[in-house]
OpenMM code with the backbone's topology and positions (N, CA, C; nanometers):
from openmm import Vec3, app, unit

residues = "MET LYS GLY LEU VAL SER ILE PRO LEU ALA ASP LYS ALA LYS LEU GLU VAL LEU SER ILE ASN GLU ASN PRO GLY ASP CYS ALA ALA LEU ARG SER ILE MET GLY HIS THR ASN TRP VAL PHE HIS CYS GLU PRO ASP LEU SER ARG ALA MET GLN PHE LEU ALA THR HIS PHE VAL PRO VAL VAL THR CYS SER LYS GLN LEU PRO GLY GLY THR TRP GLU ASP VAL VAL ALA ALA VAL ARG ARG PHE ALA ASN PRO PRO GLU VAL LEU VAL TYR ALA ARG GLN ALA ASP GLU VAL LEU TRP MET GLN VAL LEU ASN ALA GLY ALA TYR ASP LEU LEU ARG VAL PRO PHE GLU GLN GLN GLU VAL LEU ARG VAL ILE SER LEU ALA TYR ARG ALA TRP LYS ASP ARG ALA LYS VAL SER MET SER MET LYS ALA ALA SER".split()
positions = [
    Vec3(0.0820, -0.1174, -0.0001),
    Vec3(0.0002, -0.0009, 0.0000),
    Vec3(0.0871, 0.1244, 0.0003),
    Vec3(0.0315, 0.2286, -0.0423),
    Vec3(0.1020, 0.3544, -0.0561),
    Vec3(0.1502, 0.4075, 0.0783),
    Vec3(0.2817, 0.4403, 0.0860),
    Vec3(0.3371, 0.5016, 0.2049),
    Vec3(0.3727, 0.4072, 0.3171),
    Vec3(0.3434, 0.2778, 0.3010),
    Vec3(0.3746, 0.1839, 0.4081),
    Vec3(0.4988, 0.1048, 0.3728),
    Vec3(0.5817, 0.0801, 0.4712),
    Vec3(0.7107, 0.0152, 0.4517),
    Vec3(0.6934, -0.1339, 0.4293),
    Vec3(0.7628, -0.1886, 0.3338),
    Vec3(0.7688, -0.3328, 0.3103),
    Vec3(0.9148, -0.3690, 0.2870),
    Vec3(0.9782, -0.4236, 0.3888),
    Vec3(1.1206, -0.4545, 0.3826),
    Vec3(1.1408, -0.6026, 0.3528),
    Vec3(1.2262, -0.6361, 0.2547),
    Vec3(1.2510, -0.7765, 0.2251),
    Vec3(1.3038, -0.8526, 0.3463),
    Vec3(1.2774, -0.9831, 0.3502),
    Vec3(1.3152, -1.0667, 0.4641),
    Vec3(1.4651, -1.0583, 0.4951),
    Vec3(1.5493, -1.0600, 0.3954),
    Vec3(1.6933, -1.0663, 0.4170),
    Vec3(1.7510, -0.9373, 0.4722),
    Vec3(1.6765, -0.8292, 0.4700),
    Vec3(1.7280, -0.6994, 0.5139),
    Vec3(1.7252, -0.6802, 0.6648),
    Vec3(1.6766, -0.7747, 0.7400),
    Vec3(1.6610, -0.7564, 0.8836),
    Vec3(1.7194, -0.8762, 0.9567),
    Vec3(1.8107, -0.8530, 1.0488),
    Vec3(1.8755, -0.9613, 1.1205),
    Vec3(1.8002, -1.0004, 1.2463),
    Vec3(1.7330, -0.9070, 1.3110),
    Vec3(1.6643, -0.9359, 1.4366),
    Vec3(1.5141, -0.9254, 1.4194),
    Vec3(1.4459, -1.0058, 1.4943),
    Vec3(1.2999, -1.0022, 1.4954),
    Vec3(1.2545, -0.8912, 1.5880),
    Vec3(1.1691, -0.8028, 1.5365),
    Vec3(1.1125, -0.6977, 1.6196),
    Vec3(0.9685, -0.7339, 1.6512),
    Vec3(0.9324, -0.7101, 1.7756),
    Vec3(0.7975, -0.7350, 1.8251),
    Vec3(0.7446, -0.6039, 1.8823),
    Vec3(0.6229, -0.5685, 1.8442),
    Vec3(0.5580, -0.4488, 1.8959),
    Vec3(0.4398, -0.4890, 1.9806),
    Vec3(0.4294, -0.4318, 2.0993),
    Vec3(0.3121, -0.4527, 2.1826),
    Vec3(0.2345, -0.3216, 2.1905),
    Vec3(0.1030, -0.3313, 2.1742),
    Vec3(0.0179, -0.2141, 2.1836),
    Vec3(-0.0626, -0.2284, 2.3133),
    Vec3(-0.0296, -0.1437, 2.4099),
    Vec3(-0.0923, -0.1542, 2.5405),
    Vec3(-0.0555, -0.0339, 2.6236),
    Vec3(-0.1516, 0.0228, 2.6919),
    Vec3(-0.1229, 0.1365, 2.7782),
    Vec3(-0.0833, 0.0953, 2.9183),
    Vec3(-0.0880, -0.0339, 2.9500),
    Vec3(-0.0545, -0.0819, 3.0832),
    Vec3(0.0955, -0.1058, 3.0938),
    Vec3(0.1684, -0.0244, 3.1698),
    Vec3(0.3134, -0.0406, 3.1807),
    Vec3(0.3533, -0.1761, 3.2394),
    Vec3(0.2680, -0.2339, 3.3232),
    Vec3(0.2975, -0.3638, 3.3814),
    Vec3(0.3005, -0.4741, 3.2772),
    Vec3(0.2062, -0.4717, 3.1837),
    Vec3(0.2045, -0.5727, 3.0767),
    Vec3(0.3269, -0.5562, 2.9862),
    Vec3(0.3590, -0.4312, 2.9515),
    Vec3(0.4768, -0.4075, 2.8682),
    Vec3(0.6034, -0.4522, 2.9391),
    Vec3(0.6136, -0.4265, 3.0689),
    Vec3(0.7314, -0.4681, 3.1444),
    Vec3(0.7429, -0.6193, 3.1508),
    Vec3(0.6295, -0.6872, 3.1674),
    Vec3(0.6319, -0.8335, 3.1720),
    Vec3(0.6760, -0.8927, 3.0383),
    Vec3(0.6235, -0.8397, 2.9287),
    Vec3(0.6652, -0.8886, 2.7968),
    Vec3(0.8110, -0.8536, 2.7687),
    Vec3(0.8538, -0.7357, 2.8064),
    Vec3(0.9939, -0.6954, 2.7862),
    Vec3(1.0864, -0.7905, 2.8647),
    Vec3(1.0473, -0.8258, 2.9842),
    Vec3(1.1277, -0.9184, 3.0653),
    Vec3(1.1360, -1.0549, 3.0003),
    Vec3(1.0252, -1.1051, 2.9522),
    Vec3(1.0217, -1.2354, 2.8868),
    Vec3(1.1103, -1.2333, 2.7618),
    Vec3(1.0998, -1.1295, 2.6808),
    Vec3(1.1766, -1.1243, 2.5560),
    Vec3(1.3187, -1.0753, 2.5759),
    Vec3(1.3493, -1.0298, 2.6965),
    Vec3(1.4859, -0.9844, 2.7240),
    Vec3(1.5894, -1.0960, 2.7154),
    Vec3(1.5422, -1.2197, 2.7200),
    Vec3(1.6334, -1.3352, 2.7133),
    Vec3(1.6439, -1.3917, 2.5723),
    Vec3(1.5945, -1.3152, 2.4752),
    Vec3(1.6003, -1.3583, 2.3353),
    Vec3(1.6809, -1.2567, 2.2547),
    Vec3(1.6940, -1.2836, 2.1262),
    Vec3(1.7606, -1.1841, 2.0395),
    Vec3(1.6571, -1.0935, 1.9718),
    Vec3(1.5335, -1.0953, 2.0205),
    Vec3(1.4280, -1.0121, 1.9643),
    Vec3(1.4341, -0.8732, 2.0232),
    Vec3(1.3942, -0.7756, 1.9440),
    Vec3(1.3877, -0.6364, 1.9883),
    Vec3(1.2407, -0.6075, 2.0203),
    Vec3(1.2154, -0.5622, 2.1418),
    Vec3(1.0779, -0.5395, 2.1882),
    Vec3(1.0488, -0.3908, 2.1949),
    Vec3(0.9303, -0.3530, 2.1471),
    Vec3(0.8853, -0.2143, 2.1517),
    Vec3(0.7430, -0.2129, 2.2091),
    Vec3(0.7065, -0.1066, 2.2736),
    Vec3(0.5721, -0.0922, 2.3286),
    Vec3(0.5192, 0.0463, 2.2967),
    Vec3(0.3975, 0.0498, 2.2435),
    Vec3(0.3286, 0.1765, 2.2164),
    Vec3(0.1943, 0.1744, 2.2895),
    Vec3(0.1488, 0.2893, 2.3403),
    Vec3(0.0293, 0.2921, 2.4260),
    Vec3(-0.1044, 0.2856, 2.3526),
    Vec3(-0.1060, 0.3134, 2.2208),
    Vec3(-0.2347, 0.3140, 2.1511),
    Vec3(-0.2140, 0.2818, 2.0034),
    Vec3(-0.3241, 0.2582, 1.9339),
    Vec3(-0.3182, 0.2178, 1.7943),
    Vec3(-0.2600, 0.3263, 1.7052),
    Vec3(-0.2908, 0.4510, 1.7296),
    Vec3(-0.2382, 0.5583, 1.6463),
    Vec3(-0.0860, 0.5614, 1.6488),
    Vec3(-0.0289, 0.5587, 1.7681),
    Vec3(0.1178, 0.5601, 1.7790),
    Vec3(0.1779, 0.4311, 1.7267),
    Vec3(0.1086, 0.3206, 1.7438),
    Vec3(0.1576, 0.1926, 1.6912),
    Vec3(0.1639, 0.1957, 1.5385),
    Vec3(0.0620, 0.2533, 1.4748),
    Vec3(0.0625, 0.2597, 1.3295),
    Vec3(0.1741, 0.3510, 1.2773),
    Vec3(0.2007, 0.4583, 1.3492),
    Vec3(0.3143, 0.5439, 1.3120),
    Vec3(0.4448, 0.4654, 1.3225),
    Vec3(0.4579, 0.3871, 1.4270),
    Vec3(0.5772, 0.3066, 1.4465),
    Vec3(0.5893, 0.2016, 1.3339),
    Vec3(0.4805, 0.1330, 1.3057),
    Vec3(0.4812, 0.0279, 1.2031),
    Vec3(0.5120, 0.0838, 1.0638),
    Vec3(0.4785, 0.2071, 1.0385),
    Vec3(0.5041, 0.2690, 0.9085),
    Vec3(0.6537, 0.2888, 0.8831),
    Vec3(0.7335, 0.2853, 0.9882),
    Vec3(0.8781, 0.3114, 0.9717),
    Vec3(0.9651, 0.1970, 1.0248),
    Vec3(0.9060, 0.0902, 1.0745),
    Vec3(0.9830, -0.0227, 1.1292),
    Vec3(0.9324, -0.1541, 1.0712),
    Vec3(1.0234, -0.2467, 1.0614),
    Vec3(0.9926, -0.3821, 1.0157),
    Vec3(0.9511, -0.4652, 1.1369),
    Vec3(0.8225, -0.4962, 1.1475),
    Vec3(0.7704, -0.5694, 1.2635),
    Vec3(0.6788, -0.6818, 1.2156),
    Vec3(0.7249, -0.8053, 1.2198),
    Vec3(0.6400, -0.9165, 1.1743),
    Vec3(0.5397, -0.9680, 1.2773),
    Vec3(0.5560, -0.9303, 1.4055),
    Vec3(0.4644, -0.9774, 1.5083),
    Vec3(0.4230, -0.8601, 1.5966),
    Vec3(0.2904, -0.8456, 1.6133),
    Vec3(0.2351, -0.7420, 1.7004),
    Vec3(0.1509, -0.8118, 1.8068),
    Vec3(0.1696, -0.7706, 1.9318),
    Vec3(0.0809, -0.8171, 2.0393),
    Vec3(-0.0005, -0.6962, 2.0814),
    Vec3(-0.1234, -0.7245, 2.1237),
    Vec3(-0.2053, -0.6137, 2.1724),
    Vec3(-0.3013, -0.6617, 2.2785),
    Vec3(-0.3346, -0.5702, 2.3659),
    Vec3(-0.4339, -0.5941, 2.4689),
    Vec3(-0.5725, -0.6030, 2.4035),
    Vec3(-0.6604, -0.6767, 2.4660),
    Vec3(-0.7976, -0.6887, 2.4161),
    Vec3(-0.8634, -0.5520, 2.4042),
    Vec3(-0.8426, -0.4686, 2.5033),
    Vec3(-0.9021, -0.3351, 2.5029),
    Vec3(-0.7917, -0.2301, 2.5011),
    Vec3(-0.8029, -0.1339, 2.4126),
    Vec3(-0.7025, -0.0289, 2.3976),
    Vec3(-0.7679, 0.1071, 2.4115),
    Vec3(-0.6882, 0.2093, 2.4444),
    Vec3(-0.7454, 0.3446, 2.4462),
    Vec3(-0.8003, 0.3811, 2.3074),
    Vec3(-0.9269, 0.4088, 2.2994),
    Vec3(-0.9865, 0.4507, 2.1736),
    Vec3(-1.0045, 0.3382, 2.0722),
    Vec3(-0.9992, 0.2138, 2.1160),
    Vec3(-1.0166, 0.1043, 2.0199),
    Vec3(-1.0078, -0.0332, 2.0840),
    Vec3(-1.0034, -0.1330, 1.9974),
    Vec3(-0.9973, -0.2717, 2.0432),
    Vec3(-0.8973, -0.3490, 1.9594),
    Vec3(-0.8761, -0.4730, 1.9966),
    Vec3(-0.7886, -0.5620, 1.9200),
    Vec3(-0.8396, -0.5766, 1.7765),
    Vec3(-0.9698, -0.5716, 1.7571),
    Vec3(-1.0262, -0.5837, 1.6230),
    Vec3(-0.9796, -0.4688, 1.5340),
    Vec3(-0.9676, -0.3508, 1.5927),
    Vec3(-0.9165, -0.2353, 1.5200),
    Vec3(-0.7725, -0.2569, 1.4765),
    Vec3(-0.6940, -0.3208, 1.5640),
    Vec3(-0.5546, -0.3522, 1.5309),
    Vec3(-0.5484, -0.4482, 1.4121),
    Vec3(-0.6265, -0.5563, 1.4176),
    Vec3(-0.6272, -0.6539, 1.3081),
    Vec3(-0.6634, -0.5862, 1.1773),
    Vec3(-0.7658, -0.5017, 1.1781),
    Vec3(-0.8076, -0.4310, 1.0565),
    Vec3(-0.6989, -0.3336, 1.0095),
    Vec3(-0.6362, -0.2625, 1.1022),
    Vec3(-0.5364, -0.1600, 1.0657),
    Vec3(-0.4118, -0.2213, 1.0025),
    Vec3(-0.3625, -0.3324, 1.0548),
    Vec3(-0.2397, -0.3891, 1.0019),
    Vec3(-0.2593, -0.4534, 0.8644),
    Vec3(-0.3803, -0.4793, 0.8257),
    Vec3(-0.4062, -0.5366, 0.6935),
    Vec3(-0.3692, -0.4416, 0.5810),
    Vec3(-0.3442, -0.3147, 0.6135),
    Vec3(-0.3057, -0.2174, 0.5113),
    Vec3(-0.1645, -0.2385, 0.4601),
    Vec3(-0.0837, -0.3140, 0.5337),
    Vec3(0.0539, -0.3359, 0.4944),
    Vec3(0.0637, -0.4461, 0.3895),
    Vec3(0.1648, -0.4342, 0.3032),
    Vec3(0.1853, -0.5349, 0.1983),
    Vec3(0.2079, -0.6739, 0.2595),
    Vec3(0.2872, -0.6796, 0.3631),
    Vec3(0.3090, -0.8041, 0.4387),
    Vec3(0.2685, -0.7769, 0.5837),
    Vec3(0.1396, -0.7840, 0.6119),
    Vec3(0.0940, -0.7446, 0.7467),
    Vec3(0.1505, -0.8332, 0.8557),
    Vec3(0.1804, -0.7756, 0.9712),
    Vec3(0.2301, -0.8558, 1.0813),
    Vec3(0.1210, -0.9482, 1.1349),
    Vec3(0.1637, -1.0562, 1.1968),
    Vec3(0.0705, -1.1438, 1.2688),
    Vec3(0.0348, -1.0718, 1.3984),
    Vec3(-0.0903, -1.0834, 1.4383),
    Vec3(-0.1385, -1.0171, 1.5592),
    Vec3(-0.1724, -1.1218, 1.6649),
    Vec3(-0.1154, -1.0996, 1.7827),
    Vec3(-0.1489, -1.1823, 1.8995),
    Vec3(-0.2247, -1.0933, 1.9964),
    Vec3(-0.3392, -1.1377, 2.0390),
    Vec3(-0.4216, -1.0633, 2.1341),
    Vec3(-0.3999, -1.1228, 2.2722),
    Vec3(-0.3994, -1.0378, 2.3752),
    Vec3(-0.3924, -1.0936, 2.5097),
    Vec3(-0.4982, -1.0298, 2.5992),
    Vec3(-0.5428, -1.1115, 2.6969),
    Vec3(-0.6496, -1.0665, 2.7851),
    Vec3(-0.6434, -1.1408, 2.9180),
    Vec3(-0.6895, -1.0743, 3.0200),
    Vec3(-0.6978, -1.1387, 3.1502),
    Vec3(-0.8135, -1.2375, 3.1546),
    Vec3(-0.9200, -1.2079, 3.0847),
    Vec3(-1.0362, -1.2962, 3.0768),
    Vec3(-1.0365, -1.3663, 2.9411),
    Vec3(-0.9365, -1.4517, 2.9187),
    Vec3(-0.9240, -1.5221, 2.7919),
    Vec3(-0.9985, -1.6550, 2.8005),
    Vec3(-1.1048, -1.6671, 2.7234),
    Vec3(-1.1813, -1.7911, 2.7230),
    Vec3(-1.1980, -1.8408, 2.5805),
    Vec3(-1.2681, -1.9529, 2.5643),
    Vec3(-1.2858, -2.0139, 2.4327),
    Vec3(-1.3616, -1.9230, 2.3370),
    Vec3(-1.4600, -1.8484, 2.3871),
    Vec3(-1.5388, -1.7590, 2.3026),
    Vec3(-1.4474, -1.6500, 2.2437),
    Vec3(-1.3706, -1.5864, 2.3289),
    Vec3(-1.2784, -1.4813, 2.2805),
    Vec3(-1.1758, -1.5414, 2.1862),
    Vec3(-1.1234, -1.6598, 2.2171),
    Vec3(-1.0253, -1.7255, 2.1318),
    Vec3(-1.0824, -1.7462, 1.9912),
    Vec3(-1.2066, -1.7938, 1.9825),
    Vec3(-1.2690, -1.8154, 1.8506),
    Vec3(-1.2919, -1.6814, 1.7795),
    Vec3(-1.3309, -1.5780, 1.8511),
    Vec3(-1.3480, -1.4459, 1.7902),
    Vec3(-1.2166, -1.3943, 1.7337),
    Vec3(-1.1088, -1.4123, 1.8104),
    Vec3(-0.9764, -1.3680, 1.7681),
    Vec3(-0.9336, -1.4392, 1.6406),
    Vec3(-0.9466, -1.5705, 1.6401),
    Vec3(-0.9076, -1.6476, 1.5210),
    Vec3(-0.9955, -1.6146, 1.4000),
    Vec3(-1.1252, -1.6049, 1.4205),
    Vec3(-1.2183, -1.5752, 1.3103),
    Vec3(-1.1955, -1.4368, 1.2512),
    Vec3(-1.1464, -1.3440, 1.3323),
    Vec3(-1.1210, -1.2078, 1.2839),
    Vec3(-0.9881, -1.1966, 1.2096),
    Vec3(-0.9050, -1.3007, 1.2160),
    Vec3(-0.7801, -1.2980, 1.1406),
    Vec3(-0.6552, -1.2757, 1.2248),
    Vec3(-0.6716, -1.2665, 1.3571),
    Vec3(-0.5525, -1.2593, 1.4430),
    Vec3(-0.4918, -1.3986, 1.4522),
    Vec3(-0.3659, -1.4046, 1.4932),
    Vec3(-0.2953, -1.5330, 1.4969),
    Vec3(-0.3353, -1.6181, 1.6175),
    Vec3(-0.3423, -1.5589, 1.7364),
    Vec3(-0.3737, -1.6386, 1.8557),
    Vec3(-0.4080, -1.5461, 1.9717),
    Vec3(-0.4457, -1.6088, 2.0820),
    Vec3(-0.4829, -1.5394, 2.2036),
    Vec3(-0.3920, -1.5863, 2.3176),
    Vec3(-0.3353, -1.4918, 2.3915),
    Vec3(-0.2543, -1.5204, 2.5087),
    Vec3(-0.3286, -1.4765, 2.6357),
    Vec3(-0.3065, -1.5516, 2.7404),
    Vec3(-0.3681, -1.5209, 2.8691),
    Vec3(-0.2724, -1.4394, 2.9556),
    Vec3(-0.3275, -1.3421, 3.0261),
    Vec3(-0.2526, -1.2618, 3.1231),
    Vec3(-0.2953, -1.3087, 3.2628),
    Vec3(-0.2040, -1.3363, 3.3561),
    Vec3(-0.0609, -1.3066, 3.3499),
    Vec3(0.0090, -1.3985, 3.2500),
    Vec3(0.1145, -1.3445, 3.1882),
    Vec3(0.1863, -1.4157, 3.0846),
    Vec3(0.2672, -1.5315, 3.1417),
    Vec3(0.2703, -1.6417, 3.0671),
    Vec3(0.3579, -1.7541, 3.0977),
    Vec3(0.4727, -1.7501, 2.9974),
    Vec3(0.5951, -1.7401, 3.0475),
    Vec3(0.7117, -1.7179, 2.9619),
    Vec3(0.7196, -1.8162, 2.8458),
    Vec3(0.7122, -1.9447, 2.8720),
    Vec3(0.7269, -2.0414, 2.7643),
    Vec3(0.6169, -2.0298, 2.6604),
    Vec3(0.4949, -2.0027, 2.7053),
    Vec3(0.3833, -1.9881, 2.6125),
    Vec3(0.3997, -1.8644, 2.5249),
    Vec3(0.4412, -1.7543, 2.5847),
    Vec3(0.4629, -1.6313, 2.5074),
    Vec3(0.5706, -1.6544, 2.4031),
    Vec3(0.6825, -1.7136, 2.4413),
    Vec3(0.7913, -1.7373, 2.3474),
    Vec3(0.7501, -1.8357, 2.2361),
    Vec3(0.6768, -1.9378, 2.2738),
    Vec3(0.6298, -2.0378, 2.1757),
    Vec3(0.5364, -1.9733, 2.0739),
    Vec3(0.4382, -1.8991, 2.1223),
    Vec3(0.3384, -1.8421, 2.0319),
    Vec3(0.3995, -1.7331, 1.9433),
    Vec3(0.4866, -1.6500, 1.9997),
    Vec3(0.5528, -1.5471, 1.9167),
    Vec3(0.6401, -1.6137, 1.8112),
    Vec3(0.7119, -1.7181, 1.8469),
    Vec3(0.7947, -1.7894, 1.7484),
    Vec3(0.7095, -1.8489, 1.6367),
    Vec3(0.5987, -1.9103, 1.6728),
    Vec3(0.5106, -1.9681, 1.5710),
    Vec3(0.4480, -1.8593, 1.4835),
    Vec3(0.4100, -1.7466, 1.5436),
    Vec3(0.3528, -1.6383, 1.4671),
    Vec3(0.4556, -1.5837, 1.3685),
    Vec3(0.5794, -1.5711, 1.4121),
    Vec3(0.6859, -1.5248, 1.3217),
    Vec3(0.7041, -1.6223, 1.2058),
    Vec3(0.7084, -1.7514, 1.2349),
    Vec3(0.7231, -1.8510, 1.1272),
    Vec3(0.6076, -1.8432, 1.0275),
    Vec3(0.4863, -1.8272, 1.0797),
    Vec3(0.3687, -1.8150, 0.9911),
    Vec3(0.3806, -1.6902, 0.9046),
    Vec3(0.4227, -1.5783, 0.9636),
    Vec3(0.4410, -1.4546, 0.8888),
    Vec3(0.5473, -1.4743, 0.7807),
    Vec3(0.6599, -1.5346, 0.8191),
    Vec3(0.7697, -1.5537, 0.7250),
    Vec3(0.7273, -1.6443, 0.6084),
    Vec3(0.6569, -1.7505, 0.6386),
    Vec3(0.6081, -1.8396, 0.5326),
    Vec3(0.5123, -1.7669, 0.4392),
    Vec3(0.4216, -1.6893, 0.4961),
    Vec3(0.3272, -1.6120, 0.4138),
    Vec3(0.3998, -1.5089, 0.3284),
    Vec3(0.5023, -1.4435, 0.3865),
    Vec3(0.5776, -1.3430, 0.3127),
    Vec3(0.6547, -1.4061, 0.1974),
    Vec3(0.7112, -1.5242, 0.2189),
    Vec3(0.7842, -1.5932, 0.1120),
    Vec3(0.6912, -1.6318, -0.0017),
    Vec3(0.5726, -1.6815, 0.0310),
    Vec3(0.4760, -1.7168, -0.0724),
    Vec3(0.4356, -1.5929, -0.1492),
    Vec3(0.4112, -1.4867, -0.0776),
    Vec3(0.3719, -1.3600, -0.1453),
    Vec3(0.4804, -1.3113, -0.2388),
    Vec3(0.6056, -1.3163, -0.1940),
    Vec3(0.7176, -1.2731, -0.2806),
    Vec3(0.7325, -1.3648, -0.4018),
    Vec3(0.7119, -1.4940, -0.3811),
    Vec3(0.7235, -1.5902, -0.4924),
    Vec3(0.6141, -1.5633, -0.5958),
    Vec3(0.4944, -1.5336, -0.5494),
    Vec3(0.3848, -1.5075, -0.6403),
    Vec3(0.4089, -1.3795, -0.7186),
    Vec3(0.4634, -1.2762, -0.6532),
    Vec3(0.4947, -1.1516, -0.7225),
    Vec3(0.6055, -1.1714, -0.8266),
    Vec3(0.7052, -1.2543, -0.7923),
    Vec3(0.8155, -1.2795, -0.8848),
    Vec3(0.7665, -1.3594, -1.0059),
    Vec3(0.6685, -1.4454, -0.9852),
    Vec3(0.6179, -1.5286, -1.0931),
    Vec3(0.5281, -1.4489, -1.1893),
    Vec3(0.4727, -1.3391, -1.1421),
    Vec3(0.3779, -1.2649, -1.2312),
    Vec3(0.4468, -1.1552, -1.3074),
] * unit.nanometer
topology = app.Topology()
chain = topology.addChain("A")
for resn in residues:
    res = topology.addResidue(resn, chain)
    for name in ("N", "CA", "C"):
        topology.addAtom(name, app.Element.getBySymbol(name[0]), res)
């Protein structure tokens, strides 16, 4: 899409993860979990600032709180679809149940995480989301090269 960054896979050595959440405690918990990886973690308090960040950074995985200032996780899923290779979206909530999980998947987000965060689950799901994004990006590039 016009004005949005699309960086080839080989141009980035580290995986960047963006969390959209106004709760400093959630951001600190995720930063602590990812501090033991080679991933670069960023946190923005709302969707508007997150979209500004995404327009200038290569971010294949976005996590977001179920409820955001001035919006919801559904707004995040819709907003990231504007990118040529949209990031995978992981939603997290304190009241994560099967109904919300199905809503998240049906809306096109990658998965749902429960708060408080469990380190191994967060790392597993982010890794799988990144692999899914990378596979989708490779297929997209192959299709563009073939046409």
